[in-house]
C-alpha positions, -999 to +999 in steps of 0.1 A: +001-003+002+008+036-009+015+058+027+013+096+018+012+117+052+005+150+041+002+187+065-025+209+057-031+248+064-039+243+098-005+228+109+008+264+108-010+270+141+010+245+162+032+269+171+073+269+176+075+229+177+064+223+140+085+255+122+113+236+115+101+199+114+072+182+095+040+177+124+047+140+115+079+139+131+068+149+164+079+125+192+044+121+204+039+091+233+067+075+228+071+077+180+062+100+157+035+092+134+055+087+101+075+055+121+042+049+132+027+048+097+056+026+083+036-005+091+018-001+063+036+004+039+067+027+029+055+062+039+057+094+018+062+130+029+040+161+017+053+186+033+054+225+035+078+239+011+110+248+029+105+210+049+106+199+015+134+209-001+156+203+027+139+167+027+147+166-011+183+175-005+190+152+025+173+122+019+192+092+016+224+113+027+217+121+061+194+124+091+169+155+085+181+186+106+154+175+134+175+140+139+149+121+119+154+098+089+137+110+058+141+087+034+114+079+008+103+054-017+103+065-052+072+078-066+048+052-080+051+042-113+021+050-139+020+015-152+023-003-118-012+016-100-039-009-114-055-023-085-036-006-055-049+019-030-031+047-012-035+057+026-035+095+034-030+104+066-031+143+080+005+152+099-017+160+127-026+126+136-021+115+172+006+083+168-016+063+194-024+031+198-061+034+193-056+055+159-031+031+148-061+006+150-088+029+137-061+030+106-059-006+105-099-008+102-100+009+077-079+000+053-087-040+062-123-028+053-117-024+015-136+007+017-128+038-006-132+070+011-124+096+032-125+106+073-133+138+084-125+157+111-133+186+134-106+205+118-095+191+086-097+156+072-081+130+092-069+101+065-084+088+036-083+055+016-084+055-021-078+041-052-038+050-066-045+071-100-017+070-128+005+103-119-006+099-085+033+091-077+039+133-083+013+141-062+016+175-045-004+191-012-025+211-036-031+182-056-043+162-022-060+194-011-079+189-046-081+150-044-098+151-006-120+179-016-133+165-046-146+134-029-187+126-031-209+130+002-212+094+001-170+091+001-174+098+043-167+071+066-169+077+101-138+061+119-127+082+155-094+095+148-078+117+173-060+152+162-038+183+174-048+215+158-032+234+191-002+237+207-011+224+238-032+201+227+007+180+214+014+180+252-019+162+263-017+140+232+015+124+244+004+122+278-029+103+266-010+081+245+024+071+259+017+037+274+000+027+245+027+039+226+051+020+246+033-012+248+034-011+209+074-011+216+073-042+235+050-058+214+076-056+186+097-084+209+128-063+207+132-057+248+139-079+269+121-071+309+154-077+328+131-068+359+100-059+369+085-029+345+121-023+325+121-033+291+159-032+278+167-035+240+202-050+231+232-033+236+213-007+259+233-007+296+212+000+328+235+005+364+235-016+390+220+010+409+193+023+391+160+023+405+121+014+388+096+027+413+071+018+385+069+007+349+070+006+322+101+019+310+113+012+280+151+014+272+159+013+233+195-002+223+227+016+230+213+040+257+234+047+284+215+050+320+240+057+348+246+049+385+216+060+414+185+072+384+155+068+393+126+062+370+090+064+369+073+052+343+057+056+319+092+066+303+104+062+266+145+066+265+154+065+227+185+050+214+218+057+222+209+086+250+226+089+281+208+096+316+238+108+341+235+096+375+215+108+402+191+116+376+149+115+386+124+108+352+091+111+359+061+096+346+049+102+314+085+114+294+096+104+263+135+111+255+142+110+221+175+092+204+209+106+212+200+128+240+219+140+268+194+141+302+202+149+342+184+163+369+152+165+370+121+159+342+089+154+342+060+146+315+080+157+291+092+150+259+127+158+247+134+155+206+163+135+192+204+153+196+190+174+225+206+176+264+194+188+297+227+174+313+224+188+341+208+197+369+171+217+370+135+213+359+122+205+330+084+194+338+049+190+307+072+205+283+083+196+245+119+202+236+130+207+196+160+190+184+192+204+193+183+222+224+207+228+250+191+236+280+217+246+303+224+242+343+201+254+362+176+260+336+140+259+352+105+254+338+075+264+357+050+238+349+021+249+380+009+287+383+008+304+416-027+304+417-032+266+409-052+278+382-056+266+343-029+278+324-040+302+295-016+314+262-016+348+255-010+362+218-008+393+202-025+401+170-015+422+141-036+449+151-022+450+192-050+433+208-045+402+225-060+371+222-064+342+251-065+307+246-077+286+274-057+257+275-077+239+306-045+222+316-033+228+352+002+218+345+011+235+315+059+244+311+072+255+277+071+244+244+108+249+223+112+249+191+141+232+175+179+247+178+173+265+209+195+274+236+193+289+273+214+308+294+225+295+332+196+294+357+170+304+332+137+308+348+108+300+319+071+307+328+042+285+328+029+281+289+060+295+273+068+291+233+102+301+225+105+301+191+136+278+168+173+288+169+165+316+198+193+325+230+172+333+259+182+333+296+175+352+329+136+353+337+121+345+301+091+361+285+056+336+279+065+343+241+095+343+226+100+350+186+122+329+164+161+337+164+159+363+190+191+366+209+188+374+248+224+361+258+248+374+231+260+400+209+240+428+220+211+438+245+176+418+249+158+414+217+193+415+199+182+390+167+206+360+156+211+356+118+205+325+097+247+323+095+253+328+137+227+301+141+241+279+114+273+279+128+261+268+161+240+238+144+275+227+125+294+229+159+269+209+180+264+180+153+301+179+149+301+169+187+279+141+175+297+135+144+274+146+119+284+164+091+265+200+083+247+203+054+246+233+028+207+219+032+207+229+071+217+264+062+196+266+037+169+258+061+179+280+085+177+311+062+144+302+054+134+300+090+149+333+094+128+350+065+097+338+081+104+352+114+116+385+103+082+389+078+062+382+106+080+409+126+077+432+101+111+437+095+135+430+060+158+401+070+191+407+070+216+413+097+206+434+125+213+469+124 
């Protein structure tokens, strides 16, 4: 079966977490949507232009800048489409066990049709037509929009449509997601609640107070670490001695973590190696959380967290998350200074450098620490130099496509702020 995961216009509402990566490559629960869909067949991504260009440049050569292998199958040949079907899945679909079961029932039913959702189309199963191998995002919108009314299929599929919903979806799906990993047979239960893949190292002094804790291959958990599941620890990740990893945490591949982490996601290649606290947060790739950085995840009033946005006309818009616990959403390539204090509901844009008392909302490429007064803008070239140094420490070669991605993101950030792109004056 041909599997296509596509981004719609609503994906732009998901904030800094999806500015520099596809929504289908967000770590939710203990997996990504693209990884989950691979059980149905080879996955092809239809993405926003700046991400599609990056994938085209690095696929088959290196992982993407967001730390994921994005190699894709070749387009379907027109001569081989007879009788074939394609599964189309919105990139905002949550990769939960329940959604996998819903998609499997959809595929196995043999029906052709579209699964509508409140904020768009969640999925569809359609016949593969000649020439569909080169279908674009615009072509997907046209294809789905032109389906007849009787093509509607009522299947419950959960999607996210706002930044804070990513945290809630993660919390709801992590246990089922861990069960899917364990079901693969790759993990051996070395003690009650602790499931370890071949090549992983868990020190004798590690305490598992509750499971499940699932540790992927080549991970290294140091002595005197306390683990309160459900927890996912990705391939090649190192957990430093005396860390406390609390329930609901998923740590991507090749991260370095320490201190206290609760109910949070760290995307691949990010560091929180020292003391400090990250709670109910989602941290992008190639992020460095400096020593002593603390995220607040509970208001002093114990009330629900609200998000505040400023409209172009200067008025303020409030979003009620209905979450009592909410930390920060931190975009890729961001760094904090030592002892940074991040408030509840903070949204920090990509390639930012923040410190001290961090505002609730930080625009992409903001620089609060180096080279000027607070609010100075980091250029794409400066961000590329830092990213190149970080990649070199992990043995990954910087690619020209990384610089081009950062340039695109910087131009978008400048346009959003109403300023010309270029070095700060």
